[in-house]
Backbone bond lengths (Angstrom), bond angles and torsions (degrees), N, CA, C in turn:
res aa  C-N    CA-C-N  psi(-1)  N-CA   C-N-CA  omega(-1)  CA-C   N-CA-C  phi
1 M - - - 1.451 - - 1.534 109.20 -
2 R 1.286 116.55 131.90 1.450 121.60 -178.80 1.515 111.31 -81.97
3 E 1.344 116.44 137.27 1.467 120.68 178.07 1.514 109.27 -74.47
4 R 1.308 115.63 132.38 1.463 120.76 178.11 1.511 109.93 -74.72
5 Q 1.310 115.42 133.45 1.450 119.94 177.40 1.521 109.27 -86.52
6 K 1.330 116.05 136.44 1.462 120.09 178.97 1.514 109.26 -69.77
7 Q 1.314 114.88 141.87 1.450 119.75 176.25 1.516 109.19 -72.08
8 S 1.304 117.17 145.11 1.458 119.90 177.48 1.520 109.62 -112.13
9 T 1.306 114.38 156.03 1.451 122.22 179.66 1.520 108.45 -125.36
10 T 1.290 116.74 142.90 1.461 120.74 176.65 1.515 108.71 -91.32
11 I 1.331 114.80 130.02 1.466 121.40 176.68 1.521 107.33 -123.23
12 S 1.303 115.81 134.47 1.455 120.80 178.12 1.525 109.11 -97.55
13 V 1.330 116.57 130.61 1.462 121.61 -179.90 1.515 108.49 -126.30
14 R 1.311 116.56 131.06 1.465 120.44 177.34 1.527 108.79 -91.52
15 L 1.321 116.04 126.99 1.460 122.31 178.59 1.521 108.60 -121.70
16 N 1.336 115.21 146.55 1.463 116.63 173.52 1.535 107.78 -78.07
17 D 1.309 117.50 174.87 1.468 121.28 -174.69 1.531 112.51 -59.75
18 D 1.337 117.05 -40.95 1.466 120.24 -179.91 1.529 111.29 -64.67
19 E 1.341 115.89 -43.91 1.467 119.98 179.75 1.521 111.31 -63.69
20 E 1.334 115.52 -42.64 1.465 119.37 178.78 1.517 110.35 -62.31
21 G 1.332 116.37 -43.66 1.463 120.03 179.13 1.522 111.86 -60.97
22 T 1.320 116.12 -40.08 1.462 120.63 179.04 1.522 110.70 -63.20
23 V 1.337 116.58 -47.16 1.467 121.03 -178.46 1.526 109.96 -64.55
24 R 1.317 117.02 -45.86 1.472 119.81 -179.43 1.532 111.03 -64.85
25 G 1.339 117.18 -38.68 1.461 120.37 177.39 1.516 111.92 -63.39
26 L 1.328 116.71 -42.50 1.470 120.56 176.76 1.527 110.39 -61.50
27 A 1.314 116.39 -42.86 1.467 120.25 -179.66 1.532 110.19 -62.04
28 R 1.323 117.26 -43.59 1.471 120.70 178.57 1.530 111.01 -61.47
29 R 1.349 115.99 -48.46 1.466 120.02 -178.25 1.527 112.65 -63.70
30 Q 1.331 115.92 -35.08 1.467 120.11 -179.19 1.528 111.93 -88.52
31 K 1.347 115.50 -2.98 1.468 120.95 -176.55 1.530 110.66 52.52
32 S 1.322 114.39 49.06 1.461 120.63 178.27 1.525 108.55 -136.39
33 S 1.296 115.58 179.83 1.464 119.50 -179.08 1.529 110.62 -86.79
34 V 1.318 115.37 161.80 1.458 121.47 175.26 1.527 109.17 -59.81
35 S 1.322 117.06 -41.27 1.470 120.70 178.81 1.521 111.37 -60.22
36 D 1.339 117.05 -41.30 1.470 120.00 178.50 1.525 111.45 -63.01
37 V 1.316 116.57 -41.06 1.468 120.62 179.11 1.519 110.11 -62.03
38 I 1.318 117.25 -45.21 1.463 121.18 -178.98 1.526 110.59 -67.34
39 R 1.343 117.12 -42.35 1.475 119.74 177.66 1.531 110.49 -60.66
40 D 1.342 116.81 -43.57 1.466 120.35 178.55 1.526 111.00 -61.52
41 A 1.334 116.50 -41.34 1.465 120.53 179.83 1.528 110.83 -63.19
42 V 1.321 116.46 -40.45 1.468 120.17 178.59 1.526 109.53 -65.37
43 R 1.334 117.43 -43.86 1.477 120.56 178.75 1.521 111.48 -58.69
44 V 1.332 116.81 -45.93 1.469 121.17 179.82 1.521 110.02 -63.51
45 Y 1.315 117.08 -43.38 1.465 122.27 179.43 1.524 110.75 -58.09
46 V 1.316 116.02 -47.29 1.469 120.69 -179.40 1.520 110.58 -67.87
47 R 1.319 117.42 -44.39 1.457 121.55 -178.48 1.530 111.41 -61.35
48 N 1.311 117.04 -37.95 1.464 120.78 -179.32 1.526 112.44 -82.15
49 G 1.322 116.64 -4.79 1.458 120.05 177.96 1.513 112.97 65.05
50 K 1.299 116.37 31.39 1.460 119.95 -179.18 1.511 110.29 -66.04
51 E 1.299 115.10 137.76 1.451 121.64 176.44 1.516 108.09 -134.85
52 R 1.290 114.44 169.41 1.469 118.52 174.87 1.520 108.85 -65.71
53 P 1.318 117.53 155.46 1.469 119.21 176.52 1.526 109.88 -57.91
54 P 1.314 116.71 145.61 1.463 118.78 -178.93 1.523 111.56 -63.91
55 R 1.321 115.44 146.84 1.460 120.91 175.87 1.522 107.98 -77.85
56 P 1.319 118.75 158.06 1.464 119.90 176.45 1.525 111.59 -53.21
57 Y 1.332 116.81 -38.54 1.465 120.84 178.15 1.529 110.65 -57.53
58 D 1.335 116.87 -43.16 1.463 121.04 -179.19 1.524 111.68 -61.12
59 E 1.327 116.01 -30.87 1.457 120.86 -177.96 1.530 112.39 -72.37
60 I 1.335 117.75 -26.15 1.470 119.84 -176.21 1.519 113.80 -118.53
61 V 1.330 117.61 8.90 1.459 120.44 -174.78 1.528 111.90 -56.35
62 D 1.330 117.97 -32.09 1.466 119.93 -179.23 1.525 111.98 -72.21
63 L 1.332 117.18 -16.76 1.462 120.45 179.73 1.524 112.85 -88.40
64 I 1.321 116.54 -21.79 1.459 120.43 -176.52 1.526 109.34 -64.09
65 G 1.311 114.48 125.13 1.455 120.77 -179.72 1.516 114.07 81.25
66 S 1.330 117.68 7.14 1.467 119.61 -176.45 1.530 113.02 -91.44
67 V 1.341 117.86 -9.98 1.451 120.84 179.56 1.527 108.51 -89.80
68 T 1.317 116.37 131.13 1.466 119.92 -177.89 1.525 110.34 -113.98
69 D 1.305 115.41 169.69 1.466 124.13 175.01 1.521 114.17 65.47
70 L 1.318 117.84 26.54 1.456 121.31 174.04 1.527 108.03 -107.22
71 P 1.339 117.20 156.15 1.466 119.04 178.13 1.533 110.35 -58.83
72 P 1.315 118.54 139.22 1.467 121.00 -176.89 1.525 114.27 -71.89
73 D 1.344 117.93 -11.72 1.462 120.08 -175.38 1.530 112.80 -107.01
74 L 1.311 118.27 25.19 1.471 120.86 -175.56 1.524 113.36 -57.17
75 S 1.303 118.36 -36.73 1.459 119.76 -175.56 1.523 113.41 -99.72
76 D 1.312 117.83 7.46 1.465 120.15 -176.35 1.522 113.13 -61.04
77 S 1.315 118.10 -38.64 1.471 119.35 -177.50 1.525 112.01 -122.32
78 T 1.324 116.62 30.00 1.466 120.83 -178.07 1.522 111.20 -58.11
79 G 1.334 116.86 -44.27 1.467 120.38 -179.30 1.515 112.19 -60.45
80 E 1.328 116.05 -44.50 1.465 119.81 179.29 1.533 110.63 -65.53
81 Q 1.322 116.78 -41.26 1.467 120.46 179.63 1.530 110.61 -63.21
82 F 1.316 117.38 -41.55 1.462 121.02 179.40 1.526 110.33 -65.70
83 A 1.330 116.37 -42.25 1.463 120.15 178.42 1.527 110.56 -61.07
84 E 1.329 117.41 -39.25 1.467 121.38 178.63 1.525 110.61 -64.36
85 I 1.305 117.58 -42.05 1.476 121.41 177.24 1.521 109.57 -60.05
86 L 1.326 117.80 -44.45 1.468 121.15 179.69 1.520 110.65 -63.65
87 R 1.343 117.12 -41.70 1.484 119.90 178.69 1.522 110.67 -62.07
88 R 1.359 116.51 -43.98 1.474 119.88 179.84 1.530 110.67 -62.56
89 N 1.335 116.51 -44.52 1.460 119.60 -179.53 1.529 111.60 -64.42
90 A 1.325 116.72 -37.79 1.457 120.35 178.82 1.520 110.71 -67.28
91 A 1.331 116.98 -37.38 1.454 121.89 179.47 1.532 111.56 -67.18
92 H 1.318 116.29 -30.20 1.468 120.51 -179.79 1.530 112.36 -91.36
93 G 1.332 116.90 6.41 1.462 120.96 176.29 1.499 115.14 74.05
94 R 1.296 117.08 28.16 1.490 119.30 179.21 1.476 111.35 -89.99
């Protein structure tokens, strides 16, 4: 039985000059193609489970809604209250 070859897709990636130089240099040193270097980098990235750094929200998501016994309307007029603080500070020359 013949092994089925996976279909490939072409993806275009824009690199700045430094990034391109790095990729091409790696390809030369490894005696492989630029595509092979990029494919290997993607495999390593996926295997290591690399993700973007967490957002501040991600860091505190478990705390959201965990405070009890506070008035339910605390944030209803936050924007207006902040605008008033800015107006007062501007009036006092701060």
